[in-house]
C-alpha positions as CSV (number, residue, x, y, z in Angstrom):
1,M,18.5,33.8,-49.6
2,P,16.0,34.3,-52.5
3,V,13.0,36.0,-51.8
4,R,10.5,33.1,-52.0
5,L,6.7,34.4,-53.2
6,A,4.4,32.7,-55.8
7,L,5.6,33.2,-59.3
8,S,3.4,36.2,-60.5
9,L,4.2,35.9,-64.0
10,P,7.9,37.1,-63.8
11,I,9.3,39.4,-66.9
12,F,12.7,40.0,-67.6
13,F,14.8,41.1,-70.6
14,L,17.3,39.1,-73.0
15,S,19.5,41.3,-74.4
16,A,20.4,40.8,-78.2
17,A,24.2,39.5,-78.2
18,M,22.8,36.4,-75.5
19,S,21.5,34.5,-78.9
20,P,21.7,34.2,-82.6
21,L,17.7,34.4,-82.4
22,F,18.3,38.7,-81.4
23,A,21.6,38.7,-83.9
24,Q,19.6,41.4,-85.4
25,N,18.1,43.6,-82.8
26,T,20.1,46.2,-81.2
27,A,17.7,46.8,-78.0
28,P,16.5,44.8,-75.4
29,I,13.2,43.1,-75.7
30,R,10.5,41.7,-73.8
31,P,10.4,38.0,-74.2
32,F,8.3,36.8,-72.2
33,A,4.0,37.3,-72.8
34,S,1.9,36.6,-70.4
35,G,0.9,33.3,-69.8
36,A,4.4,31.9,-70.8
37,F,5.8,29.2,-68.7
38,I,9.0,30.4,-67.0
39,C,9.7,27.7,-64.2
40,N,12.6,29.4,-61.4
41,Y,13.8,27.1,-58.8
42,T,12.8,28.5,-55.9
43,G,9.3,29.9,-56.9
44,G,10.3,33.5,-56.1
45,S,9.3,36.4,-58.7
46,V,11.9,38.3,-60.4
47,N,12.8,42.2,-60.6
48,P,11.0,43.1,-63.8
49,D,13.7,45.7,-64.3
50,I,16.4,43.4,-64.8
51,I,18.7,43.4,-67.9
52,C,20.7,40.8,-68.4
53,S,24.4,40.8,-68.7
54,Q,25.9,40.7,-72.6
55,K,28.3,37.4,-71.8
56,P,27.3,33.9,-72.9
57,S,27.3,31.2,-70.4
58,N,31.0,30.2,-69.8
59,G,32.2,26.7,-70.8
60,H,32.3,25.1,-67.4
61,A,28.5,25.6,-67.3
62,E,28.6,23.9,-70.6
63,K,30.3,21.2,-69.9
64,V,28.3,20.6,-66.7
65,V,25.1,20.2,-68.6
66,D,26.5,18.4,-70.7
67,R,27.3,15.4,-67.9
68,I,24.0,16.0,-66.6
69,L,22.4,14.9,-70.2
70,K,25.0,12.1,-71.0
71,P,24.2,9.5,-68.4
72,I,20.6,9.9,-70.3
73,G,21.8,9.4,-73.5
74,L,20.6,12.9,-74.5
75,I,21.7,15.9,-76.6
76,R,21.4,19.5,-75.5
77,N,18.3,21.1,-77.1
78,F,18.2,24.6,-75.2
79,K,21.0,26.9,-74.9
80,V,22.6,27.9,-71.4
81,V,23.0,31.9,-70.9
82,E,24.4,33.4,-67.8
83,C,22.0,36.8,-66.1
84,A,23.3,38.5,-63.7
85,N,21.6,39.3,-60.7
86,T,18.3,37.9,-61.3
87,D,19.2,35.8,-58.0
88,N,17.7,32.1,-59.4
89,C,18.3,29.5,-61.8
90,F,15.4,29.3,-64.6
91,A,13.6,27.1,-67.8
92,T,12.1,29.1,-70.0
93,V,11.2,29.5,-73.9
94,L,11.3,32.6,-76.5
95,K,10.1,32.6,-80.1
96,G,10.6,28.7,-79.7
97,Q,14.2,28.7,-78.9
98,R,14.4,26.6,-75.4
99,F,17.1,28.4,-72.8
100,I,18.5,27.7,-69.3
101,V,19.0,31.1,-67.7
102,Y,21.0,31.0,-64.8
103,D,22.8,33.6,-62.2
104,A,26.5,32.6,-61.1
105,A,26.5,34.5,-58.0
106,F,23.3,32.8,-57.0
107,M,24.7,29.4,-57.6
108,Q,28.0,30.0,-56.6
109,G,26.0,31.2,-53.0
110,I,24.1,28.2,-52.6
111,E,27.5,25.9,-53.2
112,E,29.7,27.8,-50.4
113,Q,26.3,27.7,-48.2
114,T,26.2,24.2,-48.7
115,E,29.7,23.4,-49.0
116,T,29.1,21.0,-51.9
117,D,28.6,21.5,-55.8
118,W,25.9,18.7,-55.8
119,S,23.8,21.8,-54.9
120,A,24.2,23.6,-58.2
121,I,24.1,20.5,-60.2
122,S,21.2,19.4,-58.3
123,I,19.3,23.1,-59.0
124,M,20.6,22.7,-63.3
125,A,19.4,18.8,-63.3
126,H,16.4,20.5,-62.2
127,E,15.7,22.7,-64.6
128,I,16.7,20.8,-67.4
129,G,14.0,18.4,-66.6
130,H,11.3,21.1,-67.1
131,H,12.7,21.0,-70.7
132,L,13.1,17.6,-71.6
133,Q,9.9,16.4,-70.0
134,G,7.7,19.1,-72.1
135,H,6.9,21.8,-69.1
136,T,7.7,24.7,-70.9
137,I,5.6,24.2,-74.0
138,D,2.6,22.5,-72.8
139,G,1.0,26.0,-72.6
140,R,-0.6,25.3,-69.4
141,G,1.8,27.6,-67.1
142,G,4.2,26.8,-63.9
143,Q,2.4,23.8,-61.7
144,P,3.2,21.8,-58.4
145,I,3.5,18.8,-60.3
146,K,5.7,20.0,-62.5
147,E,8.0,20.6,-59.9
148,I,7.8,17.5,-58.7
149,E,8.5,15.3,-62.0
150,A,11.7,18.2,-62.4
151,D,12.8,17.1,-58.8
152,K,12.3,13.3,-59.3
153,F,14.7,14.0,-62.5
154,S,17.1,15.8,-61.0
155,G,17.4,12.6,-58.3
156,F,17.5,10.5,-60.8
157,V,21.0,12.1,-62.5
158,L,22.4,13.2,-59.4
159,H,22.3,9.1,-58.6
160,Q,24.1,8.4,-61.8
161,L,26.4,11.0,-62.0
162,G,27.7,9.4,-58.4
163,A,26.4,11.5,-55.8
164,S,24.6,10.3,-52.6
165,L,21.0,10.5,-51.8
166,D,21.7,13.5,-49.3
167,E,23.8,15.2,-51.6
168,S,20.7,14.9,-54.4
169,V,18.7,16.9,-51.5
170,V,21.1,19.4,-50.1
171,A,19.6,22.3,-52.6
172,V,16.0,21.9,-52.0
173,R,16.6,21.0,-48.2
174,T,18.5,25.1,-48.1
175,L,16.0,26.3,-50.5
176,G,13.0,24.6,-50.4
177,D,9.5,26.7,-49.1
178,E,8.0,25.0,-45.9
179,Y,4.6,26.4,-47.7
180,A,3.4,25.3,-50.8
181,T,2.5,27.8,-53.2
182,S,0.2,27.6,-56.5
183,T,3.6,26.8,-58.4
184,H,5.8,25.0,-55.9
185,P,5.1,22.4,-53.3
186,A,6.3,22.6,-50.0
187,K,9.7,21.1,-49.3
188,P,9.2,18.1,-47.6
189,A,7.0,17.0,-50.5
190,R,10.0,18.0,-52.8
191,V,12.9,16.2,-51.1
192,E,10.2,12.9,-51.3
193,A,10.2,13.2,-55.0
194,I,13.9,13.4,-55.0
195,R,14.3,10.7,-53.4
196,K,11.9,8.5,-55.2
197,G,14.0,9.6,-58.1
198,W,17.5,8.8,-56.9
199,L,16.0,5.5,-55.2
200,E,14.4,4.5,-58.8
201,A,18.0,4.9,-60.3
202,E,19.7,3.0,-57.6
203,A,17.5,0.1,-58.4
204,M,18.0,0.1,-62.1
205,Y,21.7,0.6,-61.4
206,P,23.2,-0.1,-58.5
207,K,26.6,1.5,-57.6
208,S,29.3,-0.3,-56.1
209,R,30.4,1.6,-52.9
210,N,33.3,3.2,-54.5
211,Y,30.9,5.4,-56.4
212,A,27.6,5.2,-53.7
213,K,30.2,6.8,-51.0
214,T,30.3,10.6,-50.5
215,P,32.0,12.0,-53.0
216,T,33.9,15.0,-51.0
217,A,33.6,15.5,-47.5
218,V,31.9,18.4,-46.1
219,A,34.3,21.5,-45.8
220,P,34.4,23.3,-42.4
221,K,34.1,26.8,-42.4
222,P,37.0,29.2,-41.5
223,V,37.3,31.1,-38.2
224,V,35.5,34.6,-37.9
225,T,35.6,36.6,-34.8
226,A,34.9,40.2,-33.9
227,S,38.1,41.4,-35.0
228,R,38.4,39.4,-37.9
229,P,35.2,39.1,-40.4
230,A,34.8,36.5,-43.0
231,I,36.9,36.6,-46.3
232,A,35.1,35.3,-49.2
233,T,36.6,32.5,-50.4
234,R,37.9,31.6,-54.0
235,P,34.7,31.1,-56.5
236,V,34.0,28.0,-57.0
237,V,30.6,27.2,-59.1
238,M,31.2,27.5,-62.8
239,S,35.1,27.5,-62.3
240,K,37.4,26.8,-65.3
241,A,38.3,23.8,-63.5
242,P,39.2,20.9,-65.8
243,V,36.1,18.7,-66.0
244,R,38.0,15.5,-65.7
245,S,37.1,12.4,-68.4
246,K,37.8,9.6,-65.9
247,T,36.0,9.3,-62.6
248,G,36.2,6.3,-60.3
249,C,39.0,4.6,-58.9
250,V,41.8,5.3,-61.4
251,S,44.8,3.9,-59.9
252,G,45.5,0.9,-56.8
253,D,43.1,-0.5,-54.7
254,C,40.3,1.8,-53.5
255,Q,38.5,-1.0,-51.8
256,D,41.2,-2.5,-48.9
257,G,44.6,-1.1,-49.7
258,T,45.9,2.3,-51.3
259,G,44.7,4.1,-54.3
260,V,43.7,7.1,-55.9
261,F,39.9,8.0,-56.2
262,V,38.7,10.7,-58.4
263,Y,34.8,12.1,-57.5
264,P,32.3,13.2,-60.3
265,T,32.7,16.6,-58.5
266,G,36.7,16.8,-59.9
267,E,37.8,16.5,-56.9
268,R,40.4,13.5,-55.6
269,Y,41.4,11.1,-52.9
270,A,44.7,9.4,-52.9
271,G,45.4,7.3,-49.9
272,E,43.9,4.4,-47.6
273,F,40.9,2.7,-48.1
274,E,39.2,0.3,-45.9
275,E,35.7,-1.9,-47.1
276,G,35.8,0.9,-49.9
277,D,35.4,4.0,-47.3
278,K,38.6,6.4,-46.9
279,H,40.5,4.9,-44.0
280,G,44.3,5.7,-42.6
281,E,46.4,8.1,-44.2
282,G,45.6,10.3,-47.4
283,V,45.0,13.5,-49.0
284,E,41.9,15.1,-50.5
285,Y,42.4,17.7,-53.6
286,Y,40.6,20.8,-54.6
287,T,39.3,20.2,-58.2
288,D,42.1,22.4,-59.6
289,G,44.6,19.5,-58.2
290,K,45.7,21.9,-54.2
291,V,46.0,19.7,-51.7
292,K,42.4,20.2,-49.3
293,Y,43.4,18.2,-46.4
294,R,46.6,15.9,-45.6
295,G,46.3,13.4,-42.3
296,N,43.9,10.7,-41.1
297,F,40.5,9.1,-41.8
298,R,38.2,7.0,-40.3
299,D,35.2,5.6,-42.2
300,N,35.2,8.1,-44.6
301,L,35.7,10.7,-42.4
302,R,38.8,13.4,-41.2
303,S,39.4,12.0,-38.0
304,D,42.7,12.3,-35.4
305,Y,45.3,14.4,-36.6
306,G,45.4,16.4,-40.0
307,V,46.0,20.1,-41.7
308,Y,42.9,21.4,-43.4
309,Y,43.9,24.2,-46.3
310,Y,40.9,26.6,-46.8
311,R,40.1,28.4,-50.0
312,N,40.3,31.6,-48.1
313,G,44.1,30.9,-47.8
314,D,44.2,30.1,-44.3
315,K,45.0,26.9,-42.8
316,Y,44.5,24.5,-39.2
317,M,46.3,22.1,-38.4
318,G,44.9,20.0,-35.2
319,W,42.8,16.9,-34.5
320,F,39.6,16.5,-36.3
321,Q,36.5,14.6,-35.5
322,K,33.4,14.0,-38.2
323,N,35.4,15.6,-40.6
324,V,35.8,19.1,-39.2
325,P,38.4,20.5,-36.4
326,N,37.5,18.8,-32.6
327,G,39.9,19.1,-29.9
328,K,43.5,21.2,-29.8
329,G,45.0,22.6,-32.5
330,T,46.1,25.7,-34.3
331,Y,44.2,28.2,-36.8
332,Y,46.8,29.8,-39.4
333,F,45.3,33.0,-40.3
334,S,46.3,33.9,-44.2
335,D,47.7,37.1,-42.9
336,G,50.5,35.5,-40.9
337,D,48.4,35.7,-37.4
338,K,47.9,32.2,-35.7
339,L,45.4,31.3,-33.1
340,A,46.0,28.6,-30.6
341,A,42.5,27.2,-29.3
342,T,40.3,24.2,-28.5
343,F,37.9,23.5,-31.0
344,R,34.2,21.9,-31.2
345,N,32.3,22.2,-34.5
346,G,35.2,23.5,-36.4
347,Q,35.2,26.8,-34.4
348,P,37.0,27.8,-31.2
349,V,36.0,27.6,-27.8
350,Q,36.8,29.4,-24.4
């Protein structure tokens, strides 16, 4: 987890190749003068020795940013760049140019920990909120009220993208500090700000049940034993998976029948519905089109018998309850070994 120290004028370096602003420079420079506004999501300090990588933001990150802006009808007025080893996400201004600076490994880590990409999207929306509300150029530095306003903005935007209220607050619940600092409010205040933004959007643009329900069910964690350490999963954040232009019910009857529903995350479900929920037999797909789960659902949750395909190559066949393995089943490791056991909350028990 990132260090949650109060922001104390962090300094880091953007190299010449990261932006046309630096086209004439040949060495890293110190872009942030004392007193400049630099918002990072967690409020932690940044190592002043960090030097940004020369590569620009990947194409998928750019598309995520544009997806955030599209529901509110705004055009991007900042550059998005990647900076490794910062363990955070930032909004700042350098020589009149606005930047969103993110660490791809940090964003991937929060997705894996929360088991949903809504966490990374909400962090990016929060930082964009700082730019759109003028926080980076008002000359007053970091303030708790600015974080509240950016959190409220992220809640509003995530509602418009199709996230549930719980998914909209998952990042701050995971990364937020229990105690307030000079720049960041305590976690409860931030959660409440996101909630207000989400509810404000719901009052203005109420969603149908198809759009308001949970986009993708929580992923069970791979089995880990003393003889089998965790195997890294395939990166999910900022991947090059195509962003689907059409979301929602793309075919069939997604209310009370059989249909195909595409979520804003890019994942999709094909199967039976009842009152707008996944109910009956169906198949969930990852964003790259590979099968994620094939089996039965009850009230939008994986239930009864099914097969779950983990990102690390493992597979579970057996009984499910409330989305995860519960009951008798067999876990197949990617190297060919298998474990037949009784599972509880996704893990084998004696």
